[in-house]
C-alpha positions as CSV (number, residue, x, y, z in Angstrom):
1,M,-26.8,-1.7,4.1
2,M,-24.2,-3.0,0.9
3,K,-25.3,-6.5,-0.5
4,L,-22.7,-8.3,-3.1
5,P,-24.9,-10.8,-5.6
6,R,-22.4,-13.1,-4.4
7,P,-19.4,-13.2,-1.5
8,I,-16.4,-12.5,-2.1
9,A,-13.0,-15.4,-0.6
10,V,-10.2,-14.2,0.3
11,L,-8.2,-17.9,0.1
12,G,-4.8,-16.6,0.9
13,G,-1.8,-14.6,0.0
14,V,2.3,-14.9,0.0
15,R,4.3,-11.9,-0.3
16,I,8.5,-11.9,-0.8
17,P,10.0,-10.5,1.5
18,F,10.7,-6.5,2.6
19,C,13.9,-5.4,2.3
20,R,15.2,-1.5,2.9
21,N,16.4,0.2,-0.3
22,N,19.5,-0.2,-2.0
23,S,19.9,-3.5,0.0
24,N,18.5,-7.8,-1.9
25,Y,16.6,-5.9,-4.6
26,M,18.5,-3.0,-5.7
27,R,19.4,-4.9,-8.9
28,L,16.3,-5.9,-9.7
29,G,13.1,-4.2,-10.8
30,N,9.4,-3.9,-10.8
31,L,8.7,-7.5,-12.3
32,E,11.0,-9.5,-11.1
33,M,9.7,-9.4,-8.1
34,L,6.0,-9.1,-9.2
35,S,6.8,-11.9,-10.7
36,A,8.7,-14.0,-8.2
37,T,4.8,-13.2,-5.8
38,I,2.6,-14.2,-8.5
39,K,4.6,-17.5,-8.8
40,G,5.6,-17.9,-5.1
41,L,0.8,-18.3,-4.9
42,V,0.6,-20.3,-8.1
43,D,2.7,-22.8,-5.8
44,K,1.8,-22.4,-2.3
45,Y,-2.1,-22.8,-4.5
46,N,-0.7,-25.5,-6.8
47,L,-2.2,-23.4,-9.1
48,K,0.7,-23.8,-12.1
49,G,-0.9,-24.6,-15.8
50,E,-4.4,-22.5,-13.8
51,I,-6.5,-20.4,-16.2
52,L,-8.0,-17.3,-13.8
53,G,-10.5,-14.9,-14.0
54,D,-7.4,-12.2,-14.2
55,V,-4.7,-11.0,-12.7
56,A,-4.5,-7.5,-11.5
57,A,-1.0,-5.1,-10.2
58,G,0.6,-2.7,-10.2
59,A,3.6,0.1,-8.5
60,V,3.4,3.3,-8.1
61,M,7.3,4.2,-8.9
62,K,7.3,2.3,-12.7
63,H,9.3,2.1,-15.8
64,S,7.7,2.8,-18.9
65,R,9.6,-0.5,-20.1
66,D,6.6,-1.8,-17.2
67,W,3.6,-0.9,-19.5
68,S,2.3,-4.5,-19.8
69,M,4.3,-5.7,-16.2
70,T,1.0,-7.5,-14.6
71,R,0.6,-9.8,-18.2
72,E,4.3,-10.6,-18.5
73,A,4.4,-11.2,-14.5
74,V,1.0,-12.8,-15.4
75,L,3.2,-15.3,-18.1
76,S,6.4,-16.1,-16.2
77,S,4.4,-17.5,-12.5
78,G,3.2,-20.7,-13.7
79,L,-0.9,-20.0,-14.9
80,H,-1.5,-20.8,-18.5
81,A,-1.1,-18.3,-21.2
82,H,-4.7,-18.2,-21.1
83,T,-4.8,-15.9,-17.9
84,P,-5.7,-11.7,-18.8
85,G,-3.6,-9.1,-16.2
86,H,-3.6,-4.9,-16.8
87,N,-1.6,-3.1,-14.2
88,L,-3.8,-0.5,-11.1
89,D,-2.8,1.8,-9.8
90,R,-4.0,4.1,-6.7
91,A,-0.7,5.0,-4.3
92,C,-0.1,3.3,-1.2
93,G,-4.1,1.8,-1.9
94,T,-2.6,0.2,-4.9
95,S,-3.6,-3.9,-4.2
96,L,-6.1,-3.0,-1.7
97,S,-8.0,-1.3,-4.7
98,T,-6.9,-4.4,-7.0
99,A,-8.7,-6.9,-4.1
100,I,-11.8,-4.5,-4.3
101,E,-11.7,-5.1,-8.4
102,L,-11.5,-7.6,-8.7
103,G,-14.0,-8.9,-5.2
104,T,-16.5,-6.9,-7.0
105,R,-16.4,-8.5,-10.1
106,I,-16.0,-11.8,-8.6
107,A,-19.2,-10.8,-6.4
108,V,-21.3,-10.0,-9.5
109,G,-20.1,-13.9,-11.4
110,E,-17.8,-12.4,-14.3
111,L,-14.6,-14.0,-12.5
112,D,-14.6,-17.2,-10.7
113,S,-10.9,-16.1,-9.3
114,A,-8.2,-13.8,-10.1
115,I,-4.9,-12.6,-7.7
116,A,-4.7,-9.2,-6.2
117,A,-0.8,-8.4,-6.5
118,G,1.0,-5.1,-6.1
119,V,4.9,-4.3,-6.3
120,D,7.2,-1.0,-5.5
121,S,10.9,-0.4,-6.3
122,A,12.7,2.9,-4.2
123,S,16.5,0.9,-5.5
124,D,15.1,1.0,-9.5
125,V,13.9,3.5,-9.8
126,P,13.3,6.0,-13.3
127,I,15.2,8.6,-14.4
128,V,14.7,10.8,-17.2
129,F,16.1,13.7,-18.3
130,G,14.6,17.4,-19.0
131,R,11.5,18.5,-21.3
132,H,14.3,20.6,-23.2
133,F,16.3,17.1,-24.2
134,Q,12.9,15.5,-24.4
135,Q,11.5,17.8,-27.2
136,I,15.2,17.2,-28.8
137,L,15.7,14.0,-29.4
138,L,11.8,13.6,-30.2
139,D,12.5,16.3,-33.2
140,L,16.3,14.4,-33.7
141,N,13.8,11.0,-34.5
142,R,10.9,13.1,-36.5
143,A,13.7,14.6,-38.9
144,R,13.3,14.2,-42.0
145,S,16.5,15.9,-43.7
146,F,20.4,15.8,-42.7
147,G,19.8,20.0,-41.7
148,R,16.8,19.7,-39.6
149,R,19.1,17.5,-37.7
150,L,21.5,19.4,-37.5
151,K,18.8,22.4,-36.4
152,A,17.9,20.2,-33.1
153,I,21.0,19.3,-32.1
154,A,22.6,22.8,-32.5
155,R,20.1,23.8,-29.3
156,W,21.4,20.8,-26.9
157,R,23.3,22.3,-23.9
158,P,25.5,20.4,-21.4
159,S,22.7,21.2,-18.5
160,D,20.3,18.8,-20.7
161,L,21.8,16.3,-19.3
162,M,20.5,16.8,-15.7
163,P,18.9,13.9,-14.9
164,H,15.4,14.3,-13.8
165,F,15.0,11.8,-10.1
166,P,11.7,10.8,-9.0
167,S,9.5,12.2,-7.2
168,V,6.8,11.8,-4.4
169,N,5.8,15.1,-3.5
170,E,2.3,16.2,-4.1
171,A,2.4,18.1,-7.6
172,R,-0.2,20.7,-6.4
173,T,1.1,21.8,-2.7
174,G,5.4,20.9,-3.6
175,L,5.6,19.2,-0.8
176,S,6.4,15.7,0.2
177,M,4.2,13.2,2.0
178,G,6.4,13.5,5.7
179,Q,6.3,17.2,4.9
180,S,2.3,17.0,4.7
181,C,2.1,14.6,7.1
182,E,4.0,17.3,9.8
183,L,1.6,19.7,9.3
184,M,-1.2,16.8,10.3
185,A,0.9,16.3,13.8
186,K,1.2,19.6,14.3
187,E,-2.4,20.4,14.0
188,W,-3.4,17.8,16.7
189,K,-1.0,18.4,18.5
190,L,1.6,15.6,18.3
191,T,4.7,14.2,21.0
192,Q,7.3,13.4,19.1
193,K,7.2,10.8,22.3
194,E,4.1,8.9,21.6
195,Q,5.2,8.3,17.5
196,D,7.9,6.6,18.4
197,E,4.9,5.5,21.6
198,L,3.4,3.9,18.1
199,A,6.6,2.6,16.0
200,Y,7.8,0.9,19.1
201,A,4.8,-1.8,19.1
202,S,4.9,-2.1,15.7
203,H,8.6,-3.2,16.0
204,M,8.1,-5.2,19.0
205,R,5.3,-7.0,17.1
206,A,6.4,-8.2,14.3
207,T,9.6,-9.5,16.2
208,A,7.3,-11.5,17.5
209,A,5.7,-12.8,14.9
210,W,8.0,-13.2,13.2
211,N,9.2,-15.3,16.4
212,E,6.2,-17.7,16.1
213,G,6.5,-18.7,12.3
214,F,3.1,-16.5,11.8
215,Y,4.9,-15.4,8.5
216,S,6.5,-18.2,7.4
217,D,3.8,-19.5,5.4
218,L,3.6,-15.4,4.3
219,V,6.6,-14.8,3.1
220,V,8.9,-17.1,-0.1
221,P,12.5,-16.6,0.3
222,F,13.8,-14.5,-2.7
223,N,17.3,-13.1,-4.1
224,G,19.0,-14.0,-0.8
225,A,15.9,-12.7,1.8
226,D,14.0,-14.7,4.1
227,H,13.2,-12.5,5.9
228,D,11.5,-8.5,6.4
229,N,15.2,-6.7,6.8
230,T,13.5,-3.7,7.9
231,V,12.5,-4.6,10.9
232,R,14.2,-4.1,14.3
233,P,14.4,-6.5,16.4
234,D,16.8,-4.2,19.3
235,T,14.8,-0.6,18.3
236,T,13.9,0.4,21.9
237,L,12.3,4.1,23.0
238,E,15.5,5.5,23.9
239,K,16.7,4.9,20.4
240,L,14.0,6.5,19.1
241,A,14.3,9.2,21.3
242,K,17.2,10.4,20.1
243,L,16.5,10.6,16.4
244,K,16.2,14.0,15.3
245,P,13.7,15.2,12.2
246,V,13.3,14.8,9.1
247,F,11.2,16.6,8.0
248,D,10.9,19.1,9.5
249,K,14.3,20.7,11.1
250,S,13.3,24.0,12.5
251,G,13.1,23.0,15.6
252,S,8.9,21.8,15.8
253,G,9.4,18.6,14.0
254,T,8.9,15.8,15.5
255,L,8.6,13.0,12.7
256,T,11.8,11.4,12.4
257,A,13.0,8.2,10.9
258,G,12.3,5.6,13.7
259,N,8.7,7.1,13.1
260,S,8.1,6.6,9.7
261,T,7.9,4.1,6.9
262,P,11.5,3.3,5.1
263,L,12.3,3.5,1.6
264,T,11.0,-0.1,0.3
265,D,11.3,-2.7,-2.3
266,G,8.7,-5.6,-2.1
267,A,5.6,-7.4,-3.3
268,S,2.1,-9.1,-2.6
269,A,-0.2,-11.2,-3.6
270,V,-3.5,-13.3,-2.8
271,L,-5.6,-15.3,-4.3
272,L,-9.2,-14.1,-4.2
273,A,-12.2,-16.7,-5.7
274,S,-15.4,-17.6,-5.1
275,D,-17.1,-20.2,-3.0
276,E,-17.5,-23.0,-6.0
277,W,-13.9,-22.3,-7.2
278,A,-12.4,-23.1,-3.6
279,K,-14.8,-25.7,-2.8
280,A,-13.6,-27.2,-6.7
281,H,-9.9,-26.6,-5.9
282,G,-9.7,-27.9,-2.2
283,I,-9.2,-24.2,-0.4
284,P,-10.4,-23.4,2.2
285,V,-10.9,-20.3,2.7
286,Q,-9.3,-17.5,4.9
287,A,-11.8,-15.1,5.2
288,Y,-14.5,-13.1,3.2
289,L,-14.2,-9.3,1.6
290,T,-17.7,-7.9,2.4
291,H,-17.7,-4.3,2.7
292,F,-15.1,-1.3,1.2
293,A,-15.2,2.1,0.3
294,V,-12.4,5.3,-1.0
295,A,-12.6,9.0,-0.3
296,A,-10.4,11.8,-0.3
297,V,-9.9,15.0,1.1
298,D,-8.7,18.4,-0.7
299,F,-5.0,19.1,0.9
300,S,-4.7,22.1,-1.6
301,S,-6.8,23.7,-0.9
302,V,-8.7,23.4,-4.2
303,S,-12.4,24.9,-2.8
304,G,-11.0,27.5,-1.4
305,I,-13.0,26.5,2.5
306,Y,-9.7,24.6,3.7
307,R,-7.0,22.7,3.5
308,E,-6.9,19.3,4.8
309,G,-3.8,16.9,6.3
310,L,-3.1,14.9,3.1
311,L,-3.7,11.2,4.7
312,M,-6.8,12.1,6.2
313,A,-9.5,10.7,3.5
314,P,-9.5,7.0,5.4
315,T,-11.7,9.2,8.1
316,Y,-13.6,9.6,5.9
317,A,-14.0,6.3,4.2
318,V,-14.5,4.5,6.6
319,P,-17.1,5.4,9.0
320,K,-18.6,5.2,5.0
321,M,-17.7,2.1,4.6
322,L,-18.7,1.4,8.6
323,D,-22.8,2.8,7.7
324,A,-22.8,0.5,4.6
325,A,-22.4,-2.3,6.7
326,G,-24.0,-0.9,9.6
327,L,-21.1,-1.2,12.2
328,K,-19.8,0.7,14.9
329,L,-16.1,1.4,15.0
330,Q,-15.7,-0.5,18.0
331,D,-17.6,-4.0,16.3
332,F,-13.6,-5.5,15.3
333,D,-11.6,-8.0,16.2
334,Y,-8.6,-6.3,14.8
335,Y,-7.9,-3.0,13.3
336,E,-5.4,-3.1,10.4
337,I,-4.1,0.5,10.2
338,H,-1.3,1.1,7.5
339,E,0.8,3.6,9.1
340,A,2.7,5.2,6.8
341,F,4.1,7.4,9.7
342,A,2.9,6.7,13.4
343,A,1.6,9.5,12.8
344,Q,-0.8,9.4,10.3
345,V,-2.1,6.4,12.5
346,L,-2.3,8.7,15.1
347,C,-5.0,11.8,13.5
348,T,-6.1,9.5,12.0
349,L,-7.5,7.6,15.4
350,K,-7.7,10.9,17.2
351,A,-9.5,12.5,14.1
352,W,-12.9,9.7,15.2
353,E,-12.0,10.7,19.1
354,S,-13.1,14.0,18.3
355,A,-16.8,15.5,18.1
356,D,-15.5,18.3,16.8
357,Y,-14.0,16.8,13.5
358,C,-16.9,14.6,12.8
359,K,-19.5,16.9,13.5
360,T,-18.1,20.2,11.1
361,R,-16.1,17.6,8.4
362,L,-17.5,13.9,8.6
363,G,-21.2,15.7,9.1
364,R,-22.0,13.1,12.0
365,Q,-24.0,14.2,15.4
366,S,-21.5,11.8,17.7
367,P,-17.7,10.7,17.7
368,L,-16.2,7.5,15.9
369,G,-14.8,6.8,19.5
370,S,-11.7,5.0,20.4
371,I,-10.5,1.9,20.0
372,D,-8.5,-0.9,22.0
373,R,-5.0,-0.5,21.0
374,N,-4.3,-3.9,22.2
375,K,-6.1,-4.6,18.8
376,L,-3.9,-2.5,16.2
377,N,-1.7,-3.9,14.0
378,V,-1.4,-6.7,16.0
379,K,1.5,-8.3,14.2
380,G,3.4,-4.9,13.4
381,G,2.8,-2.2,11.0
382,S,4.2,-0.3,8.0
383,V,7.0,1.3,10.0
384,A,8.6,-2.1,11.0
385,L,7.0,-3.8,8.1
386,G,7.9,-1.8,5.7
387,H,6.2,0.2,3.0
388,P,6.5,-0.9,-0.5
389,F,4.0,1.5,-1.6
390,G,2.1,-0.7,-4.0
391,A,2.1,-4.0,-1.8
392,T,1.4,-2.6,1.3
393,G,-2.3,-3.6,0.8
394,G,-1.9,-6.6,-0.3
395,R,0.3,-7.6,2.6
396,I,-2.4,-6.6,4.8
397,V,-5.4,-8.3,3.4
398,A,-3.2,-12.0,3.4
399,G,-1.6,-11.3,6.9
400,L,-5.1,-10.4,8.4
401,A,-6.9,-12.8,6.1
402,K,-4.7,-15.5,8.0
403,L,-5.3,-14.0,11.2
404,L,-9.3,-15.0,10.8
405,A,-8.5,-18.2,9.8
406,Q,-6.3,-19.1,13.6
407,R,-9.2,-17.7,15.7
408,S,-11.5,-19.5,13.0
409,K,-14.2,-15.7,13.6
410,G,-13.8,-12.7,13.5
411,R,-14.2,-9.3,11.7
412,G,-11.1,-6.9,10.9
413,L,-11.2,-3.7,9.0
414,I,-7.9,-1.6,7.3
415,S,-7.6,1.2,6.9
416,I,-5.2,2.8,4.1
417,C,-3.9,6.4,3.2
418,T,-2.4,7.2,-0.1
419,G,-0.9,10.1,-1.9
420,G,-2.8,12.7,-3.7
421,G,-5.4,12.7,-0.9
422,M,-7.3,9.4,-0.4
423,G,-7.8,6.4,0.7
424,V,-8.3,2.6,0.8
425,T,-10.6,0.7,3.3
426,A,-12.3,-2.6,3.5
427,I,-13.9,-5.2,6.4
428,L,-12.2,-9.0,6.2
429,E,-15.5,-11.8,7.9
430,R,-14.9,-15.4,8.9
């Protein structure tokens, strides 16, 4: 059993609306979005002028100019300038990882308060030139004579001006996340229909949540947006079925734009604290972060034994966490499984139901079993709400904590797959 020295309280969170790339935040960058989000949290909880223990945030797609992004966002947030900040990233698990890191430090008594955050822009991406041109420019900068400068310039070729756009392809396989997930979908024999059904449920639940006001205090308007513009209230299963596969066009692909997350811009932030700090500041505790785990898979077959699905690491992390908590997979009121792709969620669920997978891969004598799908992503998931890589964990933590607070009791499981073949998981309880 995992025993924390003292509880990690989740007091609540906010985010800016998640917007499709090249829309509302097209001319903005990570720093602007993160600053607005942390300021929104500061305003929500009357923290202006407060000194917090630490702030951690990160982004996957970032410019070199953002080397001190989190600290700069803190200085623009209204918090006291004595509040430190640092960058941390773990691909799509970034803001859940910041919550775990800061929460652990609260648990051991180093911190009494902290903000866990994350941000990503798919619009304002860094564009660089190739290594050949980079070396020319560096040599030009190092040159101490006119002759050496001419020698460096003479190496230049017109092709050096060809820009290199950033890629989220895995360096070891050359495959994009979507292509990798297509391999998983084939392994688990998923159909487009069942993926579309999960995507449709995501949009309908997100639409209902917005209509009922669930997100009204979780989302702060920013730059002309007051809603997630990725949600499709008018989608239907018929419309989704007409979409063509986008990652495998050979005729056997099943992942479409409709059952995959859209490229998204956005940021999220969550306030964590000790019970004593929360009480002293008059802020109710919504939930507690009680358990967490990370894992990784051999997606590129480094070991030479087998090649695992890139996004299957949560299948390892969750049972490890459940064992530490003394819980079964069915012991939850809510399941927040990040919908990187509808296929990823379905592959994960099928793996936990598979006696063979659980025995050969997870070393378990029996399968983890099924979950109640009515408890899955009840306020919409990433397919509908969008997925700014670094911000999704914060969105999930804030939303789940609110759900538990509304219910006044309960337990929720968080599962997030990431690039690099990793998984980040956590349990919130009230």
